[in-house]
matplotlib code that plots the C-alpha trace (Angstrom):
import matplotlib.pyplot as plt

x = [77.5, 77.8, 74.7, 75.3, 75.3, 72.4, 70.5, 71.6, 70.1, 66.9, 66.5, 67.3, 65.3, 62.0, 62.2, 63.7, 65.6, 69.0, 68.0, 65.3, 67.7, 70.4, 67.8, 66.6, 70.1, 71.5, 74.0, 75.7, 74.8, 78.7, 78.7, 75.5, 76.5, 80.1, 78.3, 76.1, 79.1, 81.0, 78.2, 77.2, 81.4, 80.9, 78.5, 79.8, 76.8, 74.2, 71.6, 70.1, 70.0, 70.1, 69.4, 69.3, 65.7, 65.1, 66.2, 65.2, 65.9, 67.4, 66.5, 69.0, 68.2, 64.5, 65.9, 67.7, 65.0, 62.9, 66.2, 67.7, 64.5, 64.6, 68.3, 67.6, 64.6, 66.6, 69.2, 67.1, 65.5, 68.8, 69.8, 66.7, 67.1, 70.7, 69.9, 67.4, 69.2, 72.1, 69.9, 67.9, 64.8, 64.6, 67.0, 67.4, 69.7, 70.3, 72.2, 72.5, 72.3, 72.9, 69.1, 69.7, 70.3, 68.0, 65.0, 65.8, 67.5, 67.2, 63.4, 63.7, 66.9, 64.3, 61.8, 63.7, 65.7, 62.1, 60.9, 64.1, 64.2, 60.6, 61.2, 64.4, 63.7, 65.4, 65.8, 67.2, 68.8, 68.4, 71.0, 73.7, 77.2, 79.0, 76.5, 76.6, 80.5, 80.3, 77.6, 79.4, 82.6, 80.9, 79.1, 75.7, 74.9, 76.6, 76.2, 76.5, 76.0, 77.6, 80.2, 83.7, 85.5, 88.8, 91.8, 92.8, 89.5, 89.7, 86.4, 86.6, 84.6, 83.1, 82.2, 78.7, 79.0, 79.9, 77.6, 77.7, 76.2, 73.5, 71.8, 68.5, 66.6, 62.7, 61.0, 59.6, 63.2, 65.1, 68.2, 65.4, 65.7, 69.6, 70.7, 74.0, 75.3, 78.5, 78.9, 79.8, 76.0, 74.4, 76.0, 74.5, 71.2, 70.1, 71.6, 69.7, 71.6, 71.6, 73.2, 76.4, 77.8, 75.9, 78.8, 77.2, 77.3, 81.3, 81.8, 80.7, 82.5, 86.0, 85.4, 84.7, 87.0, 89.6, 88.7, 88.1, 84.7, 82.0, 78.4, 75.7, 73.9, 70.3, 68.3, 69.5, 67.5, 68.5, 66.2, 66.8, 62.9, 62.7, 65.7, 63.7, 60.6, 62.4, 63.9, 60.1, 58.8, 61.3, 63.5, 66.7, 68.9, 70.7, 72.7, 72.3, 73.6, 72.0, 70.7, 68.4, 67.2, 63.6, 62.9, 63.5, 61.5, 58.8, 58.8, 58.3, 62.0, 64.1, 67.8, 70.4, 74.2, 76.3, 79.9, 83.1, 83.5, 82.3, 81.8, 81.4, 82.0, 81.7, 78.9, 79.4, 79.1, 81.0, 82.2, 84.3, 87.4, 87.8, 84.2, 82.5, 78.9, 75.6, 74.3, 71.4, 73.9, 76.3, 72.6, 72.0, 75.3, 75.2, 71.8, 73.2, 76.2, 74.3, 72.0, 75.5, 74.2, 77.6, 77.0, 73.5, 73.4, 76.3, 75.7, 74.3, 71.5, 70.7, 69.6, 67.4]
y = [-81.9, -81.3, -81.2, -77.9, -76.6, -78.4, -77.0, -73.5, -73.9, -75.3, -72.4, -69.6, -71.8, -71.9, -68.1, -67.1, -64.3, -64.7, -62.5, -64.7, -67.6, -66.2, -65.5, -69.0, -70.7, -68.2, -67.4, -63.8, -63.0, -63.6, -66.8, -67.9, -66.5, -68.3, -71.5, -71.2, -70.1, -73.2, -75.7, -73.8, -74.4, -77.7, -78.6, -76.4, -73.7, -70.9, -72.4, -68.7, -65.8, -63.0, -59.2, -56.1, -57.1, -60.5, -64.0, -66.7, -70.5, -71.2, -74.2, -76.3, -74.9, -76.2, -79.7, -79.7, -78.6, -81.9, -83.9, -81.4, -82.0, -85.7, -85.8, -83.6, -85.8, -88.8, -87.6, -86.1, -89.7, -91.5, -89.0, -89.6, -93.5, -93.3, -91.3, -93.5, -96.5, -94.7, -93.6, -97.0, -95.4, -98.2, -101.2, -105.2, -107.5, -110.7, -113.2, -116.9, -118.7, -122.1, -123.7, -123.8, -120.0, -118.8, -121.1, -120.2, -117.0, -114.8, -114.4, -111.8, -110.1, -109.7, -108.4, -105.5, -104.8, -104.3, -102.1, -100.0, -100.1, -100.8, -100.4, -102.5, -106.0, -109.1, -112.2, -115.7, -118.4, -121.1, -123.5, -125.9, -124.5, -125.4, -123.4, -120.3, -120.4, -120.9, -118.4, -115.6, -116.6, -116.3, -113.2, -114.7, -112.7, -110.2, -112.0, -115.3, -116.7, -120.0, -122.0, -120.5, -121.9, -123.4, -121.3, -121.4, -119.8, -116.8, -115.5, -112.9, -114.2, -112.3, -114.0, -113.8, -116.2, -119.8, -122.5, -125.5, -129.0, -130.5, -134.0, -134.7, -137.3, -138.5, -136.9, -140.4, -141.8, -142.5, -140.4, -137.3, -137.4, -136.3, -132.8, -133.9, -136.6, -137.9, -139.4, -142.6, -143.3, -141.3, -143.2, -146.6, -145.6, -145.6, -142.2, -140.2, -137.1, -135.2, -136.7, -135.8, -132.8, -131.3, -129.5, -130.5, -134.0, -133.7, -131.8, -134.2, -137.4, -135.5, -135.0, -138.5, -139.9, -138.0, -139.9, -143.6, -143.2, -143.5, -142.4, -145.4, -143.9, -145.7, -142.8, -139.9, -136.7, -133.7, -131.5, -130.7, -130.4, -134.0, -135.4, -133.8, -135.4, -138.9, -138.3, -137.2, -140.3, -142.6, -143.7, -142.8, -140.0, -136.9, -134.1, -130.7, -127.0, -125.9, -122.7, -125.4, -126.6, -124.4, -125.9, -129.6, -128.6, -127.7, -130.8, -132.9, -134.0, -133.0, -131.4, -132.2, -131.2, -133.3, -133.1, -135.6, -134.4, -130.9, -130.0, -126.5, -124.0, -120.5, -119.1, -115.7, -113.7, -114.3, -111.6, -111.3, -109.6, -106.5, -105.7, -103.0, -103.7, -102.1, -99.5, -102.3, -104.9, -103.2, -102.2, -105.7, -106.8, -104.2, -105.9, -109.3, -108.1, -106.2, -109.4, -111.1, -113.6, -114.2, -117.0, -117.4, -120.5, -122.5, -125.9, -125.1, -122.6, -124.4, -127.5, -125.9]
z = [-15.4, -11.4, -9.4, -8.3, -11.6, -12.7, -9.8, -10.5, -14.0, -12.8, -10.5, -13.5, -15.9, -13.3, -12.6, -15.5, -13.3, -12.0, -9.2, -8.1, -8.6, -6.4, -3.4, -3.9, -3.9, -1.3, -3.8, -5.2, -8.9, -9.7, -8.2, -9.9, -13.4, -12.9, -12.3, -15.4, -17.3, -16.7, -17.2, -20.4, -21.3, -20.5, -22.5, -25.6, -25.8, -24.2, -22.4, -21.8, -24.1, -22.2, -22.3, -19.5, -19.4, -20.2, -19.4, -21.5, -22.4, -26.3, -27.9, -26.2, -22.6, -23.7, -24.5, -21.2, -18.7, -18.6, -18.2, -15.3, -13.7, -13.8, -13.1, -10.0, -8.8, -8.9, -7.2, -4.2, -4.1, -3.8, -1.2, 0.7, 0.4, 1.4, 4.0, 5.2, 5.2, 7.2, 10.1, 10.0, 8.8, 6.6, 5.3, 5.6, 7.5, 7.0, 9.0, 9.7, 13.0, 14.3, 15.4, 19.0, 18.9, 16.3, 18.0, 21.8, 22.1, 18.8, 19.1, 22.0, 20.5, 17.6, 19.2, 20.9, 17.4, 16.1, 18.7, 18.0, 14.2, 13.0, 9.4, 9.3, 7.6, 9.2, 7.4, 8.9, 7.7, 10.5, 9.4, 11.0, 12.2, 9.4, 6.9, 8.9, 8.5, 4.5, 4.6, 6.2, 4.4, 0.7, 1.9, 1.4, 5.1, 6.8, 10.6, 11.4, 15.1, 15.8, 17.7, 17.9, 14.8, 15.1, 15.0, 11.2, 10.0, 8.1, 10.2, 12.8, 15.9, 18.4, 21.6, 23.1, 26.1, 27.0, 26.5, 28.8, 27.8, 29.3, 29.9, 28.8, 30.4, 30.1, 33.2, 34.1, 34.5, 37.6, 36.4, 36.4, 40.3, 40.3, 40.4, 38.6, 36.2, 35.2, 31.4, 32.0, 34.1, 31.4, 28.6, 30.1, 28.3, 24.8, 23.1, 21.0, 19.1, 15.9, 12.9, 11.1, 10.3, 13.1, 15.4, 18.5, 17.2, 16.5, 19.3, 21.7, 19.8, 20.0, 23.8, 24.3, 22.1, 24.2, 26.9, 25.3, 25.5, 22.9, 22.1, 21.8, 19.4, 18.8, 17.1, 15.2, 13.8, 12.0, 14.3, 18.0, 18.5, 17.4, 19.7, 22.4, 21.7, 21.4, 25.0, 26.3, 24.6, 26.8, 23.7, 25.4, 26.5, 24.9, 25.6, 24.3, 24.6, 27.8, 26.2, 24.8, 28.3, 28.2, 24.6, 26.1, 28.9, 26.8, 24.9, 28.0, 28.8, 31.8, 31.7, 34.5, 34.9, 33.2, 34.4, 33.9, 31.4, 31.4, 27.7, 26.7, 24.0, 23.2, 21.0, 19.2, 16.1, 13.2, 10.7, 7.4, 7.9, 5.9, 4.6, 6.3, 7.9, 6.7, 9.1, 9.6, 10.4, 12.7, 14.8, 14.6, 15.6, 18.6, 19.4, 19.8, 21.7, 23.9, 24.7, 25.9, 28.4, 30.7, 32.6, 32.5, 30.2, 31.9, 32.9, 36.3, 35.5, 32.0, 34.0, 36.5]

ax = plt.figure().add_subplot(projection="3d")
ax.plot(x, y, z, "-o")
ax.set_aspect("equal")
plt.show()
């Protein structure tokens, strides 16, 4: 049975008139008759008994009637639901993002997204960089926001902006009076950092190791907020992505432009190749890409 055939059957069964059914369906009498005939042949028997004056349902037609009503109701509901999903009148999108992004830049993006798509629900997985890659790769989420993966990654990376790392020092430290600081001077202080396997920690260690330098780690934490509080309390200094500069200031620490060496890395959206995004996920991707920050979070502006 086809949907067209079932709709034709219902139109005739409810009106018991081929003429009325033709008007309702905008079909010619011959087209409607052929549709009903094809349905009856497919099922193996007559659904209507017809005379020159009357149309009546056969017992088999009576049995089909409630089933046909349910089928068409389910079909119409499915059509409506899919139409709402495609037009973003409803839906759900799940993404994973590194904490430095989800805590600082994502909320205003989500606010704009909600204004445009108020009935699309969003789930954010706030996880470390390695887990973002894993969740996108395993299709646990459609989108991820993280640092650019290595060249051997199987994921598609769309860059949003280049983030430069900045120094974080206590606001009452003598270092807080500097407008720019080099690594050698910074590392003379006790160092506070994120715990492994944090991508930030690994990235910093790789850059310093290439220059025969080492982090003098005295305190570690899994959370950037805790790192910021430790620095603000005078326990030492740290280095964070520039996009976290405002967060560090709110925690009571001070950010300074960092150089020699400059450490920077692209942050962008990760997707799995070969898998088309849902309409909701595509809208979120467009929102993220539309909020590209360019040079806004480079070392100089992020430290001010």
